[in-house]
BABAVO-977940 format. One line per 5 residues: their letters; for each residue x, y, z of N, C-alpha, C. Coordinates in Angstrom, 1 decimal. Layout:
BEGIN
A> X:Y:Z:X:Y:Z:X:Y:Z; ...
REM end
This chain:
BEGIN
XXXXX> 1.2:-1.2:0.2:0.1:-0.1:0.3:0.8:1.2:-0.4; 2.1:1.2:0.7:2.6:2.3:0.7:3.6:2.6:-0.6; 3.8:1.7:-1.1:4.5:1.7:-2.3:3.6:2.3:-3.2; 2.5:1.7:-3.5:1.3:2.5:-4.3:1.1:4.1:-4.0; 1.2:4.4:-2.9:1.0:5.7:-2.7:2.0:6.6:-2.9
XXXXX> 3.1:6.2:-3.1:4.2:6.7:-3.4:4.5:6.7:-4.9; 4.3:5.6:-5.6:4.1:5.8:-6.8:3.0:6.9:-7.7; 2.1:6.8:-6.9:1.0:8.0:-7.2:1.6:9.2:-6.7; 2.4:9.5:-5.9:2.9:10.8:-5.2:3.7:11.3:-6.7; 4.5:10.3:-7.3:5.6:10.4:-8.2:4.8:11.0:-9.6
XXXXX> 3.6:10.1:-9.6:3.1:10.4:-11.3:2.4:11.6:-11.1; 2.2:12.4:-9.7:1.4:13.4:-9.5:2.4:15.0:-9.4; 3.6:14.2:-9.4:4.5:15.5:-8.9:4.7:16.1:-7.6; 3.9:14.7:-6.7:4.0:15.2:-5.3:5.8:15.0:-4.5; 6.4:15.6:-4.2:7.8:15.8:-3.5:7.5:15.4:-2.1
XXXXX> 8.7:15.0:-1.4:8.5:14.9:-0.2:8.6:16.4:0.5; 9.1:17.5:-0.1:9.1:18.7:0.2:7.7:19.1:0.2; 6.8:18.6:-0.8:5.8:19.3:-0.9:4.8:18.5:0.3; 5.2:17.2:0.7:4.4:16.6:2.0:4.5:17.4:3.3; 5.6:17.7:3.5:6.5:18.3:4.6:5.7:19.9:4.6
XXXXX> 5.5:20.7:3.5:5.0:21.5:3.5:3.4:21.9:3.8; 2.9:20.7:3.4:1.2:20.6:3.3:1.3:20.2:5.1; 2.0:19.2:5.5:2.1:18.9:7.3:2.2:20.1:8.1; 3.1:21.3:7.6:3.4:22.1:8.3:2.0:23.5:8.4; 1.4:23.2:7.0:0.3:24.1:7.0:-0.9:23.6:7.5
XXXXX> -1.2:22.4:7.9:-2.5:22.3:8.2:-2.6:22.3:9.6; -3.8:22.4:10.1:-4.0:22.8:11.3:-4.6:21.8:12.2; -4.9:20.3:11.3:-5.8:19.2:11.8:-4.5:18.3:12.6; -4.5:18.2:13.8:-3.6:17.3:14.4:-3.4:15.6:13.7; -4.7:15.4:13.6:-5.0:13.9:13.1:-4.1:13.8:11.5
XXXXX> -4.6:15.2:10.6:-3.7:15.0:9.3:-2.2:15.3:9.7; -1.9:16.0:10.4:-0.5:16.1:10.5:0.2:14.8:10.7; -0.3:14.2:11.8:0.3:12.8:12.6:0.3:12.0:10.9; -0.5:11.9:10.3:-0.9:11.0:9.1:0.2:11.1:8.2; 0.4:12.7:7.8:1.2:13.3:6.6:2.8:13.0:7.3
XXXXX> 3.0:12.9:8.3:4.4:13.0:9.1:4.7:11.3:8.9; 3.7:10.4:8.9:3.9:9.2:9.0:4.3:9.1:7.4; 3.4:9.4:6.5:4.0:9.4:5.3:5.1:9.9:4.6; 5.2:10.9:5.0:6.7:11.4:4.9:7.7:10.9:5.3; 7.8:10.1:6.6:8.8:9.5:7.2:9.3:8.3:6.1
XXXXX> 7.9:7.4:5.6:8.3:6.3:4.7:8.7:6.8:3.4; 7.9:8.0:2.6:8.3:8.4:1.6:10.2:8.9:1.2; 10.4:9.7:2.6:11.8:10.3:2.8:12.7:8.9:2.8; 12.4:8.2:3.7:13.3:7.1:3.7:13.4:6.1:2.6; 12.2:5.7:1.8:12.0:5.1:0.4:13.3:6.1:-0.6
XXXXX> 13.0:7.1:-0.6:13.9:8.1:-1.7:15.3:7.9:-1.2; 15.9:8.2:-0.2:17.1:7.8:0.5:17.5:6.9:0.2; 16.9:5.6:0.4:17.4:4.4:0.1:17.8:4.3:-1.4; 17.4:4.8:-2.0:17.4:4.9:-3.8:18.2:5.9:-4.0; 18.7:7.0:-3.2:19.5:7.8:-3.9:20.8:7.2:-4.6
XXXXX> 21.3:7.6:-5.7:22.5:7.5:-6.2:22.8:5.9:-6.6; 21.8:5.0:-6.1:21.8:3.5:-6.2:21.2:3.1:-7.7; 19.6:3.6:-7.2:18.5:3.0:-7.9:17.9:3.9:-9.0; 16.9:3.5:-9.9:15.6:4.5:-10.2:14.6:3.8:-10.3; 13.7:4.7:-9.7:12.4:3.8:-9.3:11.7:4.0:-10.9
XXXXX> 11.3:2.8:-11.4:10.0:2.9:-12.4:9.2:4.2:-12.5; 9.0:4.8:-11.7:7.8:5.9:-11.5:8.8:7.2:-11.8; 9.7:7.0:-11.5:10.9:8.4:-12.0:11.2:8.6:-13.2; 11.0:7.5:-14.2:11.6:7.6:-15.4:11.1:8.4:-16.1; 9.7:8.8:-16.0:8.8:9.9:-16.7:9.4:11.3:-16.2
XXXXX> 9.6:11.4:-15.3:10.4:12.7:-14.7:11.7:12.9:-15.3; 12.4:11.8:-15.3:13.4:12.2:-16.1:13.6:12.2:-17.2; 12.8:11.6:-18.0:12.6:12.3:-19.5:12.1:13.3:-19.7; 11.1:14.0:-18.7:10.7:15.5:-18.9:11.7:16.4:-18.6; 12.9:16.0:-17.8:13.6:17.0:-17.5:14.8:17.2:-18.7
XXXXX> 15.1:15.9:-19.5:16.0:15.9:-20.6:15.5:15.8:-21.9; 14.5:15.6:-22.2:13.8:15.5:-23.7:14.1:16.5:-24.2; 14.3:17.8:-23.9:14.7:18.9:-24.9:16.1:19.4:-25.0; 16.9:18.2:-24.5:18.5:18.1:-25.0:18.7:17.4:-26.4; 17.7:16.9:-26.6:17.9:15.9:-27.8:17.2:16.3:-28.8
XXXXX> 17.6:16.2:-30.3:16.9:16.2:-31.5:16.1:15.1:-31.9; 16.0:14.5:-31.1:14.9:13.2:-31.7:13.7:13.6:-32.0; 13.1:14.4:-31.3:11.6:14.8:-31.8:11.4:15.7:-32.7; 12.8:16.7:-33.1:12.5:17.8:-34.1:12.1:17.4:-35.2; 11.3:18.1:-35.4:10.7:18.0:-37.3:9.7:16.8:-37.1
XXXXX> 9.5:15.8:-35.8:8.6:14.8:-35.8:7.2:14.7:-36.0; 6.3:14.0:-36.3:5.1:13.9:-36.2:4.8:12.9:-34.9; 4.0:13.4:-34.3:3.7:12.4:-32.8:2.2:12.6:-32.9; 1.6:11.2:-32.6:0.4:10.8:-32.7:0.2:9.9:-30.8; -0.9:10.8:-30.6:-1.1:9.9:-29.2:-2.5:9.5:-29.3
XXXXX> -3.0:8.1:-29.3:-4.3:8.0:-29.3:-5.0:7.3:-28.1; -6.6:7.2:-28.1:-7.0:6.4:-27.1:-6.7:6.7:-25.5; -6.4:8.0:-25.3:-6.4:8.1:-24.0:-7.6:9.0:-23.4; -7.6:8.7:-22.1:-9.0:9.2:-21.2:-8.3:10.4:-20.3; -6.7:10.4:-20.0:-6.4:11.1:-19.0:-4.9:10.9:-18.9
XXXXX> -4.5:11.6:-18.4:-2.8:11.6:-18.1:-2.3:12.1:-17.0; -1.1:11.7:-16.4:-0.7:12.0:-14.9:0.0:13.2:-15.3; 0.4:13.8:-14.0:1.1:15.1:-14.3:2.3:15.2:-15.0; 3.3:13.9:-14.7:4.4:13.5:-15.7:3.8:13.6:-17.0; 3.3:12.8:-17.5:2.8:12.7:-18.9:2.4:14.0:-19.5
XXXXX> 1.6:15.1:-18.7:1.6:16.5:-19.2:2.6:17.1:-19.6; 3.7:16.8:-18.5:4.6:17.8:-18.9:5.4:17.2:-19.9; 5.5:16.1:-20.1:6.5:15.5:-21.5:5.5:15.9:-22.4; 4.2:15.6:-22.8:3.5:16.3:-23.5:3.4:17.9:-24.0; 3.6:18.6:-23.1:4.0:20.2:-23.4:5.2:20.0:-23.7
XXXXX> 6.3:19.5:-23.4:7.5:20.0:-24.1:7.4:19.2:-25.6; 6.6:18.1:-25.8:6.8:17.7:-27.4:5.9:18.9:-28.1; 4.9:19.6:-27.7:4.5:20.4:-28.4:5.5:21.4:-29.1; 6.4:21.5:-28.3:7.1:22.8:-28.6:8.4:22.4:-29.5; 8.7:21.0:-29.2:9.8:20.1:-30.1:9.4:19.7:-31.4
XXXXX> 8.4:18.9:-31.1:7.6:18.6:-32.7:7.5:19.3:-33.6; 6.9:18.8:-35.0:6.7:19.4:-36.0:5.1:19.7:-35.8; 4.6:18.3:-35.0:3.6:18.3:-34.6:2.8:17.1:-33.9; 1.7:17.5:-32.9:1.5:16.7:-32.1:0.1:16.4:-32.3; -0.7:14.8:-32.5:-2.1:14.9:-33.0:-2.2:14.3:-31.5
XXXXX> -3.3:14.3:-30.9:-4.0:13.6:-30.1:-5.2:13.4:-29.8; -5.8:12.3:-30.0:-7.2:12.2:-30.2:-7.8:11.6:-29.0; -9.1:12.2:-28.6:-10.0:12.4:-27.8:-11.1:11.9:-27.9; -11.8:10.7:-27.2:-13.3:10.3:-27.9:-13.9:11.1:-26.8; -14.8:12.1:-27.5:-15.7:13.0:-26.7:-17.1:13.4:-27.8
XXXXX> -18.4:13.8:-27.2:-19.1:14.3:-27.9:-19.5:15.8:-28.3; -18.2:16.6:-27.3:-18.4:17.8:-27.6:-17.1:18.2:-26.8; -16.9:19.3:-26.6:-15.7:20.3:-26.0:-16.7:20.8:-24.7; -17.6:20.7:-24.3:-18.6:21.7:-23.3:-18.2:21.1:-21.7; -17.5:21.8:-21.2:-17.0:21.4:-19.8:-18.0:21.6:-18.8
XXXXX> -19.4:22.1:-18.9:-20.3:22.9:-18.4:-21.4:21.7:-18.2; -20.8:20.6:-18.6:-22.0:19.3:-18.3:-21.8:18.7:-16.9; -22.5:17.9:-16.7:-22.5:17.2:-15.4:-21.7:16.2:-15.2; -20.6:16.1:-14.2:-19.6:15.0:-14.3:-20.6:13.6:-14.1; -21.4:13.8:-13.2:-22.0:12.4:-12.9:-22.8:11.8:-14.0
XXXXX> -23.5:12.8:-14.6:-24.2:12.0:-16.0:-23.5:11.8:-17.4; -22.3:12.7:-17.3:-21.7:12.8:-18.9:-20.6:11.8:-18.8; -20.8:10.9:-19.9:-19.9:9.8:-19.4:-18.7:10.3:-20.4; -18.7:11.4:-21.1:-17.1:12.0:-21.7:-16.3:12.9:-20.7; -17.4:13.2:-19.7:-16.8:14.2:-18.4:-15.3:14.3:-18.5
XXXXX> -14.9:13.2:-18.4:-13.4:13.0:-17.8:-12.4:13.4:-19.1; -12.9:13.0:-20.3:-12.2:13.2:-21.6:-12.5:14.8:-22.1; -13.4:15.7:-21.6:-13.5:16.6:-21.9:-12.6:17.3:-20.9; -12.2:17.2:-19.7:-11.4:17.7:-18.9:-9.8:17.5:-19.4; -9.9:16.3:-19.6:-8.4:16.2:-20.6:-8.2:16.8:-21.4
XXXXX> -8.9:17.0:-22.6:-8.7:18.2:-23.9:-8.7:19.5:-23.1; -9.2:20.0:-22.4:-9.1:21.4:-21.8:-7.8:21.2:-21.1; -7.3:20.4:-20.9:-5.7:20.6:-20.1:-4.9:20.3:-21.4; -5.2:19.8:-22.1:-3.8:19.8:-23.1:-4.1:21.0:-24.1; -5.4:21.5:-24.1:-5.6:22.6:-24.9:-4.5:24.0:-24.0
XXXXX> -5.0:24.1:-22.5:-4.0:25.0:-21.9:-2.8:24.8:-22.0; -1.9:23.6:-22.3:-0.7:23.4:-22.8:-0.1:23.8:-23.5; -0.6:24.2:-24.6:-0.4:25.0:-26.0:-0.3:26.2:-25.6; 0.5:26.9:-25.6:1.0:28.3:-25.3:0.4:28.9:-26.6; 0.9:28.4:-28.0:0.4:29.3:-29.0:-0.8:28.8:-29.8
XXXXX> -1.9:29.2:-29.2:-3.1:28.5:-28.9:-3.8:28.4:-31.0; -3.0:29.3:-31.7:-3.2:29.3:-33.2:-2.8:27.9:-33.8; -1.9:27.3:-33.2:-1.6:25.9:-33.4:-2.3:24.7:-33.1; -3.4:24.9:-32.3:-4.5:23.9:-32.2:-5.8:23.9:-33.2; -5.6:22.3:-33.4:-6.5:22.2:-34.8:-7.7:21.4:-33.9
XXXXX> -8.9:21.7:-33.8:-9.6:20.4:-33.3:-10.4:20.2:-34.4; -10.6:18.7:-34.5:-11.4:18.3:-35.6:-12.3:17.1:-35.2; -13.8:17.2:-35.3:-14.6:16.4:-34.7:-15.1:15.6:-36.0; -15.1:14.4:-35.6:-15.6:13.5:-36.7:-17.1:13.0:-36.5; -17.8:13.7:-37.4:-19.4:13.7:-37.4:-19.9:12.0:-37.4
XXXXX> -19.3:11.4:-38.4:-19.4:10.1:-38.8:-18.9:9.2:-37.7; -19.7:8.2:-36.8:-19.4:7.3:-35.9:-19.3:6.2:-36.6; -17.8:5.7:-36.5:-17.4:4.2:-37.1:-17.1:3.2:-36.0; -17.1:3.6:-35.0:-16.9:3.1:-33.7:-17.6:2.1:-33.7; -19.1:2.4:-33.6:-20.2:1.3:-33.2:-20.4:0.4:-34.6
XXXXX> -20.3:-0.5:-34.6:-20.9:-1.7:-35.5:-22.2:-1.8:-35.1; -22.8:-1.9:-34.1:-23.9:-2.0:-33.8:-25.1:-1.1:-33.2; -26.1:-1.3:-33.5:-27.2:-0.2:-32.9:-27.0:-0.2:-31.1; -26.9:-1.5:-31.0:-27.1:-1.6:-29.2:-26.2:-0.8:-28.4; -24.8:-0.8:-29.2:-23.6:0.0:-28.5:-24.1:1.4:-28.7
XXXXX> -24.4:1.6:-29.6:-24.6:3.3:-29.7:-25.9:3.7:-29.0; -27.0:3.0:-28.7:-27.9:3.4:-27.8:-27.5:3.3:-26.3; -26.6:2.6:-26.3:-25.9:2.5:-24.6:-25.0:3.4:-24.4; -24.3:4.2:-25.3:-23.3:5.2:-25.3:-24.4:6.5:-25.2; -25.3:6.7:-25.7:-25.9:8.0:-25.9:-27.1:7.8:-24.2
XXXXX> -27.5:6.8:-23.8:-28.4:6.6:-22.7:-27.7:6.2:-21.1; -26.7:5.8:-21.4:-26.1:5.3:-20.3:-26.1:6.0:-18.8; -25.9:7.1:-18.6:-25.8:8.0:-17.4:-27.2:8.8:-17.4; -27.9:8.9:-18.4:-29.2:9.7:-18.4:-30.2:9.3:-17.3; -30.8:10.4:-16.9:-31.8:10.0:-15.8:-33.2:9.9:-16.9
XXXXX> -33.4:10.4:-17.7:-34.6:10.1:-18.7:-34.0:9.3:-20.0; -33.8:8.1:-20.0:-33.2:7.4:-20.8:-34.1:6.7:-22.0; -34.1:6.7:-23.2:-35.0:5.8:-24.3:-35.0:4.7:-24.1; -35.8:3.7:-24.0:-35.8:2.4:-24.0:-35.4:1.8:-25.1; -34.7:0.8:-25.4:-33.9:0.0:-26.8:-35.0:-0.6:-27.1
REM end
């Protein structure tokens, strides 16, 4: 369980220093104690690895720090397909790729880009949030081209199409 927590911290760029800061800023004694426990475990883990090993979850962080030191992606056409969301580490890499590559194409399955929908009833809400974050990464908004495919080639049968359209609706239509 502790390794899972540490892995999640690293994926979302939460460092030992962040936990210490939060521990010092909170007034809730119970939360302070829990954060202190987490901090001791996380810091000990990092100290054991330091200079000897690289944790798998650190690989993307290392990549984001050195990716712009290579010409490997210069003039590249990069395609990222079928993702509903990214970790903080991955967003950092995508941001750098947007500046390094000739073009970056990211496909996200959604019915529109309207974030004003209800997250409890919109099956595409997390995908819309992902799209919004990706758009924020691109500093030069002129480079963003949004393409909506009107014809749905994904569903080969009417049953799946009906399910997608009615899954979280309060007033659904019967098939």
